[in-house]
C-alpha positions in Angstrom: 0.0 0.0 0.0 1.4 3.4 -1.0 1.4 6.3 1.5 3.1 8.9 -0.6 0.0 11.1 -0.4 0.2 11.5 3.3 1.6 14.7 4.8 3.7 14.4 8.0 4.1 16.8 10.9 7.5 18.4 11.4 7.8 16.9 14.9 6.9 13.7 16.7 5.2 14.8 20.0 2.6 12.0 20.5 0.4 9.7 18.5 -2.7 11.9 18.6 -1.0 13.7 15.7 -1.6 10.8 13.4 -4.5 9.1 11.7 -4.8 5.3 11.5 -3.3 5.5 8.0 -0.3 7.4 9.3 0.2 4.8 12.0 0.0 1.9 9.5 2.5 3.7 7.2 4.9 4.0 10.1 4.5 0.3 11.0 4.9 -0.8 7.3 8.0 1.4 6.9 9.4 -0.1 10.1 8.8 -3.7 8.8 11.0 -2.8 5.8 13.7 -1.3 7.9 13.7 -4.3 10.2 15.0 -6.3 7.4 18.2 -4.1 7.4 18.9 -5.3 10.9 18.9 -8.9 9.7 21.5 -8.4 7.0 25.2 -9.2 7.3 25.9 -5.5 6.7 23.4 -3.7 8.9 23.5 -0.3 7.2 21.8 1.6 4.4 22.8 5.1 3.1 19.3 6.6 3.6 20.5 9.4 5.9 24.2 9.6 4.9 25.5 13.1 5.7 22.7 13.9 8.2 23.3 14.8 11.9 21.1 13.4 14.6 21.5 14.9 18.1 20.4 12.6 21.0 19.6 14.9 24.0 18.7 12.8 27.0 18.0 14.9 30.0 16.7 11.8 31.8 18.4 8.5 32.3 17.7 5.9 29.6 19.2 2.7 28.3 16.9 1.0 25.8 15.5 4.2 24.1 18.8 6.0 23.9 20.7 3.0 22.5 17.8 2.2 20.2 17.8 5.7 18.7 21.6 5.7 18.3 21.6 2.3 16.6 18.7 3.4 14.4 20.5 6.6 13.3 23.8 4.7 12.6 22.1 2.0 10.6 20.6 4.8 8.4 24.3 6.1 8.1 23.6 9.3 10.0 26.1 10.9 12.3 25.1 11.2 15.9 26.0 13.3 18.9 24.9 12.2 22.3 24.3 14.7 25.1 23.1 14.3 28.6 22.1 16.9 31.2 25.0 16.1 33.4 27.4 16.5 30.6 26.0 19.7 29.3 25.9 23.4 30.4 22.4 22.7 31.8 24.3 21.4 34.9 25.7 24.9 35.2 22.3 26.6 35.0 21.9 27.0 31.3 18.2 26.9 30.2 16.7 24.2 28.0 16.1 26.7 25.2 19.6 28.1 25.3 21.1 24.6 25.2 18.8 23.8 22.2 19.9 26.9 20.4 23.5 26.0 20.8 22.7 22.6 19.5 20.9 24.2 16.5 24.1 26.2 15.8 25.6 22.9 14.7 22.9 22.6 12.0 21.5 19.1 13.0 18.9 17.4 10.9 17.0 16.0 13.8 16.9 16.4 17.6 15.8 13.4 19.8 14.9 14.5 23.3 14.0 12.8 26.5 13.1 15.1 29.3 11.6 14.9 32.8 9.3 17.9 32.1 6.1 17.1 30.3 5.9 19.4 27.2 9.6 19.9 26.7 9.6 18.3 23.1 6.6 20.5 22.1 8.3 23.6 23.6 11.5 22.9 21.5 9.5 21.8 18.4 7.8 25.2 18.2 11.1 27.0 18.4 13.6 24.9 16.4 13.8 24.5 12.7 14.8 20.8 12.6 12.4 17.9 13.4 12.1 17.2 17.1 11.3 13.6 18.2 9.9 12.9 21.6 11.8 10.0 23.4 9.7 10.4 26.5 8.6 13.6 28.4 7.7 13.4 32.0 4.5 11.4 32.5 3.0 12.8 29.3 4.0 10.7 26.3 6.3 8.1 24.9 5.2 7.7 21.2 8.1 5.5 20.0 7.5 3.0 22.7 3.8 2.8 21.9 4.7 2.4 18.2 7.0 -0.5 18.9 4.3 -2.1 21.0 1.9 -1.7 18.1 4.4 -3.2 15.7 5.0 -6.2 18.0 1.3 -6.9 18.5 0.6 -6.7 14.8 3.5 -9.0 13.9 2.4 -11.6 16.3 -1.4 -11.5 15.9 -1.6 -10.2 12.4 -3.8 -7.2 13.2 -4.7 -4.6 15.9 -8.3 -3.8 14.9 -10.7 -5.8 17.0 -8.2 -7.0 19.6 -8.6 -6.5 23.4 -5.5 -5.1 25.1 -5.1 -4.7 28.8 -2.7 -2.1 30.3 -2.0 -2.8 34.0 0.1 -0.9 36.5 1.0 2.7 37.4 -1.3 4.4 34.9 -1.2 7.9 36.4 2.6 8.3 36.0 3.1 6.3 32.8 3.8 8.1 29.6 3.8 4.6 27.9 0.2 4.0 28.9 -1.1 7.3 27.5 0.6 6.9 24.1 -0.5 3.3 23.9 -4.1 4.2 24.7 -4.1 6.6 21.8 -2.4 4.3 19.3 -4.4 1.2 20.1 -7.7 3.0 20.0 -6.8 4.8 16.8 -6.2 1.4 15.2 -9.4 -0.1 16.4 -8.4 -2.1 19.5 -10.4 -2.3 22.7 -8.4 -1.2 25.7 -8.8 -2.0 29.4 -6.7 -0.2 32.0 -6.2 -1.2 35.6 -4.2 0.0 38.5 -4.4 0.9 42.2 -6.8 3.8 42.7 -3.9 5.9 43.9 -2.2 5.3 40.6 -5.1 6.1 38.3 -6.4 9.4 36.9 -9.9 10.7 36.5 -11.6 10.8 33.0 -9.7 8.1 31.2 -12.9 6.5 29.9 -14.1 9.9 28.5 -10.8 11.1 27.2 -9.4 7.9 25.7 -12.4 5.6 25.2 -11.0 2.8 27.4 -12.6 0.7 30.2 -11.2 1.3 33.7 -10.9 -1.4 36.4 -9.6 -1.4 40.0 -8.7 -5.1 39.8 -6.6 -6.9 37.1 -8.9 -9.9 36.7 -11.7 -8.2 34.6 -9.1 -6.3 32.6 -7.3 -9.5 31.7 -10.4 -11.5 30.9 -10.4 -12.4 27.2 -7.4 -10.2 26.5 -5.3 -10.8 23.3 -2.3 -8.8 24.8 -1.4 -7.3 28.1 1.1 -4.5 28.7 2.5 -4.5 32.2 3.9 -1.3 33.7 6.4 -0.8 36.5 5.7 1.5 39.4 7.1 4.9 38.5 8.7 5.7 41.8 10.8 8.5 40.4 7.7 10.4 39.3 5.7 9.9 42.5 5.6 12.6 45.1 4.9 10.2 47.9 4.2 6.5 48.8 1.0 5.5 46.9 1.0 1.8 47.9 2.0 0.0 51.1 4.8 -1.9 49.5 6.1 -4.1 46.7 4.9 -7.3 48.2 1.3 -6.0 48.6 1.4 -4.5 45.1 2.5 -7.9 43.6 -0.2 -9.8 45.4 -3.0 -7.6 44.1 -1.7 -6.3 40.7 1.2 -8.4 39.8 0.8 -10.8 36.8 1.2 -14.4 37.7 0.3 -17.6 35.8 -3.1 -17.8 37.4 -4.1 -14.3 36.3 -2.5 -14.7 32.8 -4.8 -17.8 32.3 -7.8 -15.4 32.4 -6.7 -14.0 29.1 -7.0 -15.7 25.7 -4.7 -18.7 25.0 -1.5 -17.3 23.6 -2.1 -13.8 25.0 1.0 -11.7 24.4 2.9 -10.3 27.3 4.6 -6.9 26.7 6.6 -4.6 29.1 8.4 -1.4 28.3 11.2 -2.2 30.8 13.0 -2.1 33.0 11.2 -5.1 34.5 11.0 -5.6 38.3 10.6 -9.3 38.5 8.6 -10.4 41.5 6.7 -7.1 41.5 4.7 -6.6 38.3 5.7 -10.0 36.8 6.5 -13.3 38.4 9.7 -15.0 37.0 7.7 -17.8 35.4 5.5 -15.3 33.6 8.5 -13.2 32.4 10.0 -16.3 30.8 6.7 -17.7 29.4 6.3 -18.5 25.7 3.9 -15.5 25.2 6.5 -13.0 26.4 7.7 -10.7 23.6 9.7 -8.3 25.7 13.0 -8.8 23.9 11.2 -8.7 20.5 10.0 -5.2 21.6 13.6 -4.1 21.9 14.4 -5.4 18.4 11.3 -3.7 16.9 12.3 -0.5 18.7 15.3 0.0 16.4 13.1 -0.5 13.3 10.4 1.9 14.5 13.0 4.6 15.2 14.7 4.1 11.8 11.3 4.5 10.2 10.5 7.7 12.1 13.9 9.3 11.5 13.6 8.5 7.8 10.0 9.8 7.5 10.5 13.1 9.5 13.9 14.0 8.1 12.8 13.3 4.6 9.6 15.2 5.1 11.7 18.2 6.5 13.7 18.3 3.3 10.5 18.1 1.1 9.1 21.0 3.1 12.3 23.0 2.8 14.1 22.0 -0.4 16.9 24.6 0.3 17.9 22.6 3.4 18.8 19.6 1.1 20.8 21.7 -1.3 
């Protein structure tokens, strides 16, 4: 299917920017790029001569490495910058740091930041595409896209599926982006978490069903996305302890059996085994957690390609 007629936004802030057709175009493009990672020589010249700046104000392993590998497999040059290694540790503002980065004429800026809205703030002020690699508790669009890719690969579709998202919903940027993406592509979504880790209005805003216990959320599910407790974003203790959380909301074999046979198990990582997942569930045949990591590289290759290429078509002088 051809998607040449689609117009693309300059920046990637969250999945509510996209129609179902846009999302399918990204997933199809990622499938093509995944083949690159399976070759003996894992590189294509698609972004040769381009500069991608990776600005991670917040700690990250999977996302940062995935974006770096994606850029290098597209033959782009990369510069990695962290808050501790930049002048922001000396009091420089985010905008001033970004302006100094822009003085190097990058072709894309990938940013992870603890403040919700930081990618949007920069996208409105910088000329190059800005890609959100996670901002506060707001959004994590590339994680949601790799989840969508993994589900579609394994189950052949997303439309009509039931997906359960269980855990710390209130502080999870992954949950928000997944709710948008899954609903846009026609899935039914059930969310569940402790009342102290939920937010009001999810049903009205996202069209999802909300549960205070995991059992009804899991019943008949085709896939389940488990979330860790986001202690770093919580202002106080919201649950008695890890043992109590695991007994009520953790996924064990008995609870997983409530879902459909072959129900996929996803987790954005890092996984706290024994808290949100028991060890036997983590290693069960339905677990696709490592495949999510593989698909993350392909998704980020697709997005870098689509947005940088779109930027050049919008401003032909930049490509000259």
